[in-house]
N, C-alpha and C positions, 0 to 999 in steps of 0.2 A: 775507262777509269775503274780501278780496282776498288773493292770495298774499303780497304785500308785507306787509300787516298781520299775516298769520299768521306770517311769518318774524320780524317785529319782536317779536311777542308771545312766540315761541319763544325768541328771543335774551334777552329780559327775564327769563324764567323760568330760563334757563341761568345768567345772571349772578347772580340771587338765590340759586340753588341752590349755585353755586360759593362765594359769600360765606358762606353758612351752613356749608358744609364747612370753609372756611378758619377760620372762628371756632371751630368745634368742635375742629379739629386744633390750633389755636394754644393754646387753653386746656388741652387735653389734654396737650400738650407741656410747658406751663408747670407743670402739676401734677406731671408726672414729673420735671422739672428741680428743682422746689422740694423734692421728696421729703418730703412731709408738712408743709411749712411753711405758714404762714397765708396764705390767698388771699383778699384783700379785694375788695370790689366795685369799687373804683377800679382794681385790678390787672386784674380781669376786663374792665373797660371799655377800659383801655389795651391790654390784651393782644388783645382782639377787634379794636380799631382797627389795631394793628400787624399783626395776622395778615392783615387784608384788604389793607392797603397793601403791606406787605413781602412777605407770602406770595403775594398776588396778583401783584405785580410779578415775584417769582421764578418762579412757575409759568408766567406768560406769556413771560417772558424765556427760561426753559429750553426751552419748547416751540418758540419761534422759533429758538433755537440748534440744537436737534435737527433741525428741519425744514430749516434752511440746511445743516447738515452732511450730512443724508441726500441732498441734491442735489449738494453739492460733493465730499464724501468719503463715499460709501456704505460700509456695513459690509462688504459682500461684496467690494469692491475692495481694501481694505487694512484689515483689522480691527484689527491692532495700532496702526497709525498713527491710526486713527479713535478708538480707546480713549484714546491719549495726548492727542490734540488736544482731545477732548471733556472729559477730566479737567482739563486745564490751563484751558480756557475757563470750565468750571463753577466751579472754585476762584476764579479771578479775579473772576468775576461775583458769586459768593457773598460774597467779601470786600468787594466794593464795596457790596453790599446790607447787609452787617453794619455798615459805617461809616454807611450811611444810617439804619439801624435805631437805632444809638446816638444819632445826632443827633436823630432823631425822638423817641426816649424822653426825651432831655434836654429837649426842648421841651415834651413832654406833662407831665413831672414838674417843669417849671420849674427845671431845674438849670443851673448854669453849665457850659458845655462847656469843659473843660480836658483836659490830658493825663492827669491823675489820674482824672478821670471816665471817660475811655476805658479806663484800666487797671482800674478798679473794675467798670465795666459790661461790658467786653469779654468776659471768660470766660462770663458768663451769656448774653449775646447770641450768642456763637459756638455755645453749646449749642443755643440755640433755632433759630439760622439753619441749622446743619448737620443738625438734626433735620428741618427743612423741605427741605434738600438731599436727604437720604436718601429721605424720603417723596415729594418732588416728582419725583426721578429715577425712583423706582420706579413711580409712577403714570404719568408722561409716557412712559417707555419701554414700559410695559405697553400704553398707548394706542397708541403708534406701532407696536408689535409686532402688535397685533390689526389695526390699519389695514393694515399691510403684508401681513399674512397674508391678510386679506380680498381686497386687490388682487391678490395672487398667486393666490388661488383663482379670482377672476374671470378673470384672464389665462389661467390653465390651462384653464378652461372655454371661453374664447374660442378658444384654440389648438386645442382638440379639435374645436370647430365648424368652424373654418377648414380643419383637416386633413381632416375628413369631407367638406367642400365640395370641396376639391381632389381627393380621391380619387374623389368622385362625378363631378366634371367629367371626370377622366382615364378612369374606367371607362366613362362614358357615351360618350366619344369613341371608345373601343375597341369598344364593342358597338353603336354606331349603325349604321343600315342601310348608309350609305355606306362605312364602314370594312369591314364584313363583305362588302359586295358587291364592293368593289375587291380584297379579299384572296381571296375565293372565285373571282373571275375569274382572278386571278394563279395561283391553285392549279390551276384547271381547265386552263389552258394549259400549266402545268408537268407535269402528270400525263401529257399526251400527248407532250410534247417532251423532258422531262428528269425522269423518275420519281425519280431519286436526289435531285435538288434539291427536288422536291416534298415528299419526306420530310423534308428539312431545313427546308423551309418550315413544315410542320405542327409540327415541334418548336419552331421559333422562335415561332410563333403561340402555342403552348401556354405557352411560357416567359413571353411578355408578359402573358398573363392570370393565370398563376400569381403572378408578381411583384406585380401590382396587388393581388391578393387577400391575398398574404402580408404586404404592408407596411401593411395597413389599421390595425393597432394600434401602429405604430412612429412615433415622433416624429422620430427621425433614422436615417440608414442610412449605412453605410460608402460613401465615394465609389467605391471599387473595385466594390462591388456595384451601385451605380446605373449606372456606366458599362458593366458587363457586360449589365445589362438594356437599356441604350440601344443596345448593339450588336445585340441581338435585334430591337429596334424598328426600327433603321435597315436591317437585313437585309430585313425585310418591305417597307419603303418603296423600297429599291433594286430589288427585284423588279418593283415597279410602275413606277418611273420610269427604271430601267436606268441608263445613263451620264449622264442628265440630272440626277441628284442625286449630289452629292459631299459626303460628310460626313467631315471630318478630325478625329481626336481626338488632341491633343498635350498630355497632362496628365502631368507628371513625378512630382510628389508625390501619391500616392494614399492616403496614410494619414490622410485627413481624413474628415469626415462632412458630409452634405448632408441637406436635407429630401427625403423620399422622393418620387419622381416629378417633382421640380422641374426637373432637367436635361432629362428627357424631354419635359416640357410645353413648355419653351422651344424645343426642336428641332421639336416638332409644330407650335407656333405659326408658326415660320419656314416650314414646309412648307405650312401651311394658307393663309397670307396672302400668299404670293409665287408668281409664275408659274414653272412648271417645264415646259420644252419644249425641243425640239431647238434652237430659235432662242435661247432664254434658259434655259440650264441653271443650276441653283441650287447655289451653293457654301455650305456651313455649316462653320464652324471652331469647335472646342471646345478651349480651352487654359487653362492656369493661369498666374498671375503671381507674382512674388516677394512681393507683399504679401498672399498668401493669398486670392486671388480666383479664381473660375472664370468664364470669359467664353464666352458663346455668341454668335458673330458670323455674320451671313449677309449676302449680297449683297442690296441693296434693290431689288426688282422686284415691287412690289405688284400684286396682281390687282385688277381693278375690282370694287368692291362687297364687298371682303373685310375691311373694317374691323370689328374686333371690339369688344366692350365693355370689354376690358382687365381683366376680373374675375379671370382666371387669374393674370396677373402681379401684380395687386394682392393676391391671396390669398397668393402666395409672399412678397411684401414684408412683409405683416402677420405671417406666421409666422416669418420671420427676425428681425423686431423682438423676438420673445419670447426668442430665444437669444443675440442679439448686438447691440451698439451700432452695428456696421458696417452700412451701408445697402446695399440692393439698388440698383445704379446702372443706369439706362437712358439710352443715348445713341444719337443718330441723325444722319446726314448724308445727302448726296445719293446716296452709294454704298453705305453699310453701315448695319446696324441691330445694336446690341450690348446685351446684358444681362449684367451682372456680379453674380454672387451670392457672398457670403462663404463661405469654406471653414471649417468648424467643427472644434473639437477636443472631447474629452470634457469 
C-alpha cells in the first residue's frame, strides 16, 4: 500500500469517526434540551443529519477561524484583543449557522418557512447551536493548545540542540591547537619581555574559558556581560596581531540581552576569514542602532581559501528566531561585511 493510499484510508476513518462523534453529541444535546420529552425515531434521524451538517460545518469553520487568528492575531501578542475578536467572529458565525439550521429543519420537517416559524424554532435551535459552540470551542481550543504546546516543546528542544552546537563550535575554536599554539607563543614572548602583561594575558585567557563554560546552560545573557567577555577575547587577539587589529565597541544602550557567545563568534569570524597584516590591518566596529540592533561590521579583505560553511551564523539566526520575529540581517558590499543581530529584552 502506497503512502497516498494510506493517507486516504486514514482520512476516511477520521471523517467517519468525526461523523459518529457529531451524531452522538447532537442527540445527547437534544436529550438535554428536551429534558425528558419524547424523542422519536424521526427526531433522532433529523437530529443526526443536522448534527453532521450543522455541527460539522461549525467545527470546521471554528477550527479555520482559530487557525487564521493564530497567524494574524496570536494570543501572546494581544490576548485581550484576540479574545474580543474571536468572540465576535464566533457569535456572528454561530448566528449564521443557527439561521441555516432553522432553514434545514424546516425543509426536513416540511414546514413553511415564515417569521413565526423562526420565532417558534429559534429558541430551541439556539440552545442546540450554542451547546455546539461551547463544546466545539472547548474541543478546538484544547486541540490547538496541545498542538501549540507540542510545537513549543519541539522548538525548545531544537533551541537546546542549537545552543549546544554553538557552544561546542565556540569551545572547539578556543581549545583547538591553532588557538592554543598562537596564545602560548604570545604568552612565551610576553613572559620574557613584559611579565606584568603576561600575567594580564593569563587572566584574560582564563576569563575566556570560564565564560564559555559558565554560559553553557543559559539561553540569554546580558549584553553588558557579553561585551565584557568580548573585551577579554579581543585583548588576546590584539596581543597576537598588535596594531594590525582594531576593534571599536560603541554600544550606548547596554540594558539588553543577547544569545551567549553570539557577538564573540561574529568577531571571531571576521578575524578568521580576513587578512590581517601590516599591509592590510583589519578594522572591526561593534555598535548599536536606534531600532535595537547590534551590528558587527568589518572591512572586507578576505583571505584566500578562508570560505567557511556558514553554519555558525546560521546557528545564530536559528536561535534568534526562537526569541523574536526580528531577523538576523547579513549584508555585504565591496568594502564591508555586516551582521546585525536583534537586541532582546526580558
